[in-house]
C-alpha positions in Angstrom: 0.3 -24.4 30.5 2.7 -22.1 28.8 3.3 -18.5 28.6 1.8 -16.8 25.2 5.6 -15.6 24.8 6.7 -19.0 24.7 4.3 -20.5 21.9 3.5 -17.4 20.0 5.2 -14.7 18.0 3.9 -11.1 18.5 3.7 -8.3 15.6 3.4 -4.7 15.9 1.5 -2.5 13.5 3.0 0.3 11.4 2.4 3.8 11.1 0.2 4.8 8.3 0.5 8.5 7.1 -2.9 9.9 5.3 -0.9 10.4 2.0 -0.5 6.7 1.5 -4.1 5.9 2.4 -7.2 5.3 0.0 -5.3 2.9 -2.7 -7.8 0.0 -3.4 -5.4 -2.1 -5.2 -1.7 -3.1 -4.4 0.4 -6.0 -3.2 -0.5 -5.9 0.4 -3.9 -5.3 2.3 -3.2 -2.7 5.0 -5.8 -3.2 7.9 -7.0 -0.4 10.4 -8.9 -0.9 13.6 -12.2 0.0 11.4 -11.4 -2.7 8.8 -11.3 -5.5 11.7 -14.5 -4.1 13.1 -16.4 -4.3 9.8 -15.2 -7.8 9.1 -16.2 -9.0 12.6 -19.6 -7.4 12.2 -20.0 -9.1 8.7 -19.1 -12.6 10.4 -15.7 -13.0 8.9 -13.3 -15.0 10.9 -10.7 -14.2 8.4 -10.2 -10.8 7.2 -11.7 -10.1 3.8 -12.7 -6.3 3.5 -9.9 -4.0 3.5 -10.1 -0.2 2.6 -6.7 0.4 1.8 -3.6 -1.4 0.0 0.0 -0.8 -0.4 2.9 -2.0 -2.7 6.4 -3.1 -1.8 7.7 0.3 -2.3 5.5 2.1 0.4 6.2 -0.8 2.6 9.9 0.0 2.3 9.4 3.6 2.9 7.3 3.1 6.0 9.8 0.4 7.2 6.6 -1.6 7.5 6.1 -4.8 9.6 4.6 -7.6 7.5 2.3 -10.1 9.2 2.1 -13.5 8.0 -1.3 -15.4 7.2 -3.0 -16.9 10.3 -2.0 -14.0 12.4 -4.9 -13.1 15.0 -5.1 -9.4 15.0 -7.0 -6.9 17.4 -7.1 -3.3 18.6 -4.7 -2.8 21.4 -5.7 0.8 22.2 -8.8 2.9 22.8 -12.4 2.2 23.1 -12.2 -0.4 20.4 -10.0 -2.5 22.7 -13.0 -3.1 25.0 -15.0 -4.6 22.2 -12.7 -7.7 22.1 -13.1 -8.3 18.3 -10.7 -10.7 16.8 -10.1 -11.6 13.3 -7.4 -13.9 11.3 -5.1 -12.7 8.5 -5.7 -14.6 5.4 -2.5 -13.4 3.5 0.5 -11.4 4.2 -0.5 -7.8 5.3 0.3 -4.9 7.4 -1.8 -3.3 10.2 -1.7 0.2 11.5 0.0 0.8 14.9 -3.4 0.8 16.8 -3.4 -2.9 16.1 -1.4 -5.9 17.4 -1.0 -9.2 15.7 -0.1 -12.6 17.5 0.5 -15.9 15.5 0.8 -19.4 16.9 4.1 -21.3 16.6 2.4 -24.3 15.0 4.6 -26.9 16.5 2.7 -26.5 19.7 -0.5 -24.4 19.0 -3.1 -24.4 16.4 -3.9 -21.0 15.0 -7.7 -21.2 15.1 -7.3 -22.6 18.5 -5.3 -19.5 19.5 -7.9 -17.5 17.8 -10.9 -18.9 20.0 -8.7 -18.8 23.1 -8.2 -15.0 22.5 -11.9 -14.4 21.8 -12.5 -15.7 25.4 -9.7 -13.4 26.8 -11.2 -9.9 27.9 -8.1 -7.2 27.0 -9.8 -5.0 29.3 -8.6 -7.0 32.3 -4.7 -6.7 31.0 -4.9 -2.9 29.8 -3.1 -0.1 31.4 -4.6 2.0 33.9 -4.3 5.3 32.1 -7.0 7.8 30.4 -7.0 5.7 27.2 -7.1 1.8 27.7 -4.1 0.1 26.1 -2.5 -3.2 26.4 1.3 -3.8 26.0 3.1 -6.9 24.3 5.0 -7.6 27.5 2.2 -8.1 29.6 0.4 -10.1 27.3 3.5 -12.3 26.7 3.1 -13.5 30.3 -0.5 -14.7 30.2 -0.9 -18.5 30.4 -2.4 -20.6 27.9 -3.4 -24.5 28.2 -1.5 -26.2 25.4 -3.4 -29.4 24.9 -2.1 -32.0 22.3 -2.7 -30.6 18.7 -5.1 -33.4 18.0 -7.3 -32.1 20.9 -6.9 -28.6 19.7 -8.0 -29.6 16.2 -11.3 -31.1 17.6 -12.1 -28.0 19.7 -11.5 -25.7 16.5 -13.7 -28.2 14.4 -16.5 -28.0 16.9 -16.4 -24.4 17.5 -15.8 -23.6 13.6 -19.0 -25.6 13.0 -21.1 -23.7 15.7 -19.8 -20.3 14.6 -20.8 -21.3 11.0 -24.3 -22.3 12.0 -24.6 -19.0 14.0 -23.6 -17.0 11.0 -26.2 -18.5 8.8 -28.8 -17.7 11.3 -27.8 -14.2 11.1 -27.9 -14.1 7.6 -31.4 -15.5 7.5 -32.2 -12.6 9.6 -30.7 -10.2 7.4 -32.4 -11.7 4.4 -35.7 -11.4 6.1 -35.0 -7.9 7.1 -34.2 -7.2 3.2 -37.3 -9.0 2.3 -39.3 -6.5 4.3 -37.5 -3.5 2.8 -38.0 -4.7 -0.7 -41.8 -5.4 0.0 -42.1 -1.7 1.3 -40.8 -0.4 -2.1 -42.8 -2.8 -4.2 -46.2 -1.8 -2.4 -45.5 1.9 -2.1 -43.2 2.9 -5.0 -40.1 5.2 -4.9 -41.0 8.3 -2.4 -38.5 10.4 -4.2 -41.0 10.9 -7.0 -44.2 9.8 -5.3 -45.3 8.1 -8.5 -48.7 7.1 -7.1 -49.5 10.4 -6.1 -50.2 9.7 -2.4 -51.1 12.6 -0.2 -48.3 14.5 1.7 -48.9 15.4 5.5 -46.4 17.1 7.9 -45.7 14.7 10.8 -47.5 16.5 13.3 -50.7 16.3 11.4 -50.5 12.5 11.8 -49.5 12.1 15.4 -48.3 13.9 18.7 -44.7 14.8 18.4 -42.7 15.3 21.8 -40.6 13.6 24.2 -40.4 12.5 27.9 -40.8 14.3 31.0 -37.3 15.4 32.2 -35.9 13.2 34.9 -33.2 14.7 36.9 -29.9 13.4 38.1 -31.1 13.4 41.6 -34.3 11.3 40.5 -32.2 8.3 39.2 -31.3 5.1 40.7 -29.2 2.0 40.5 -32.3 -0.2 40.6 -35.9 0.1 39.6 -37.4 0.9 36.2 -34.9 1.1 33.3 -34.2 4.5 32.0 -33.1 4.5 28.5 -30.5 6.7 27.3 -30.1 7.0 23.3 -27.1 4.3 23.3 -29.5 1.9 25.0 -32.4 2.7 22.5 -29.9 2.1 19.7 -29.1 -1.3 21.5 -32.5 -2.1 21.7 -33.3 -1.3 18.0 -30.2 -3.1 16.7 -30.3 -6.4 18.9 -33.9 -6.4 20.4 -32.0 -6.1 23.8 -30.6 -3.4 25.9 -28.2 -3.4 28.7 -29.5 -0.1 30.8 -27.4 1.0 33.8 -29.6 3.8 34.8 -32.8 3.3 36.5 -35.8 5.5 38.3 -37.5 4.3 41.3 -40.7 2.4 40.8 -42.7 5.1 42.6 -41.6 7.6 40.2 -42.5 5.4 37.1 -46.0 5.0 38.7 -46.7 8.8 38.9 -45.7 9.1 35.2 -47.9 6.2 34.2 -50.9 7.6 36.3 -50.5 10.9 34.5 -50.2 9.1 31.1 -46.8 10.3 30.5 -45.3 6.8 29.5 -45.2 5.3 26.1 -47.9 2.8 25.2 -48.2 0.1 22.6 -47.3 1.0 19.2 -46.0 4.6 20.1 -42.9 5.2 18.4 -39.5 6.1 20.1 -37.0 7.8 17.7 -33.1 8.3 18.1 -32.7 12.2 18.1 -29.0 12.5 18.9 -26.0 10.9 17.2 -27.3 8.3 14.6 -30.7 10.3 13.8 -34.3 8.9 12.6 -33.9 5.1 14.0 -37.4 3.9 15.3 -38.5 1.6 17.8 -42.2 0.5 18.0 -43.2 0.0 21.8 -44.5 -3.5 22.6 -47.3 -4.1 25.2 -44.9 -5.5 27.7 -42.6 -2.9 27.7 -41.8 -1.2 31.0 -39.2 1.6 30.8 -38.9 5.2 30.7 -36.4 7.4 28.3 -34.3 10.4 28.4 -36.0 13.5 26.9 -34.3 15.5 24.2 -32.1 12.6 23.1 -35.0 10.5 22.2 -38.2 11.8 20.6 -42.0 10.2 21.1 -44.6 9.8 18.6 -48.2 9.0 20.0 -51.8 9.4 19.4 -51.5 8.4 15.9 -54.4 9.4 13.5 -56.5 6.4 12.4 -55.3 6.9 8.8 -51.7 6.0 9.7 -49.9 2.9 10.8 -47.0 3.0 13.1 -45.5 0.2 11.5 -45.6 2.2 8.2 -44.0 5.3 9.8 -41.3 3.2 11.5 -40.1 1.6 7.8 -40.8 5.1 6.2 -38.2 6.6 8.5 -35.6 4.1 7.1 -36.1 5.4 3.6 -34.0 7.9 1.7 -36.9 10.1 1.5 -37.0 10.7 5.4 -33.3 10.7 5.8 -32.6 13.3 3.4 -35.2 15.5 5.0 -33.4 14.9 8.4 -30.0 15.6 6.8 -31.4 18.8 5.2 -32.7 19.9 8.8 -29.2 19.7 10.1 -27.7 22.3 7.8 -25.4 24.6 9.8 -25.4 22.5 12.9 -22.1 21.2 14.4 -24.0 18.3 16.4 -26.2 15.7 15.1 -29.6 16.6 16.7 -33.1 16.0 15.5 -35.6 18.4 17.6 -39.0 18.1 18.1 -39.7 21.2 15.9 -37.6 19.6 13.2 -39.7 16.3 13.4 -42.9 18.1 13.3 -41.8 19.5 9.8 -41.0 16.1 8.2 -43.1 15.6 5.2 -44.8 12.1 5.2 -46.3 10.6 2.2 -49.3 8.7 3.1 -50.7 5.9 1.1 -54.3 4.3 1.9 -54.5 3.0 5.3 -55.9 -0.6 3.7 -52.3 -0.7 1.8 -50.5 0.3 5.0 -52.3 -2.3 7.1 -51.4 -5.1 4.4 -47.8 -4.1 4.4 -48.3 -4.3 8.6 -49.9 -7.8 8.2 -46.7 -9.0 5.9 -44.3 -7.4 8.5 -46.1 -9.6 11.2 -45.9 -12.8 9.3 -41.9 -11.9 8.5 -41.5 -11.3 12.3 -42.9 -14.7 13.3 -40.3 -16.4 11.1 -37.7 -14.2 12.4 -38.8 -15.1 16.0 -38.2 -18.7 15.3 -34.7 -18.0 13.7 -33.9 -15.7 16.8 -34.7 -18.4 19.1 -32.5 -21.0 17.2 -29.7 -18.3 17.2 -29.9 -17.6 20.9 -29.7 -21.5 21.5 -26.8 -21.8 19.4 -24.8 -18.7 20.9 -25.6 -20.1 24.3 -24.0 -23.4 23.5 -20.9 -21.9 22.0 -20.5 -19.9 25.3 -20.8 -22.9 27.4 -18.2 -24.7 25.2 -16.0 -21.9 25.2 -16.2 -21.9 29.1 -15.5 -25.5 29.1 -12.6 -25.4 26.7 -10.8 -22.2 28.0 -12.3 -21.5 31.4 
């Protein structure tokens, strides 16, 4: 075992005034917290995406600290710290002063071994107990790391790299399948900006009921029972297929709502109505949850001439998103009210064409399910190995 300060070099970030930001060419990439997040979400271990570059003259003016290649960088302050996102620099670069860098001393420690070890470290456990979470270099320097022989470290890295590459490949497969469905949508229905096929146009309220849930007051909520989804939970469900809900309502209260037919049923659509607007989730037969009124809207009782799958994909099109944006005119908070939703214009192709698209989506979903199961197995395997290697 050794302390991080004994086997690593630490690098501080550099203040980055607005006047020097925005250049897309230069000698050095200048990474901000957002750049690290973008790279991680793209599946990049090494930093490739950067929004800002600087030249030698600016570095001198800023008295900038240049980080060497193979430095592991991460957010050291704010909510981003809690996300535990890590990336490796691929060249000499700078990072802003919300970021910290740690570089292994290669006589004792492999760079990528350190990267994976840091991925397994929850920085929130070492943050200062202040209003804004932050970690200090002095505290991290005293954390102990198991320093195995370099040959063993290289074997660990090789195994984890292979698994990580397989995981990334599965995620790319899922992404390509999503793109396939979007392309098929445009191919079948055309460009809605011009409605070249001259489909009929309706207001959304002519095609379904537009509403929300019955209000659940604070005193009705509980710490167990039926999940009570807030808009962040719905976003997570749409993006990942899962949610980590922390609020519930008692089973008895849910059963009352169920009895009065005040709960969503299969093929209803829930829509995000605060923050990121217009994201759709189609309710499944085995779903059992309730949701927050006002923040989430509810489409139900669809007309026989419309498919919920068609509506959910239509809402992702610029045609609908532009309508949502125009309805926000003069508003300081992104909010999609029931009244606004009712006004949305919906171009409606023949039901047979919608059903053909729905069938295509179901076939692709079956493929996605197979890929998703493989992805989950790989992620579980990686998690187990990380625990075995790093504790």
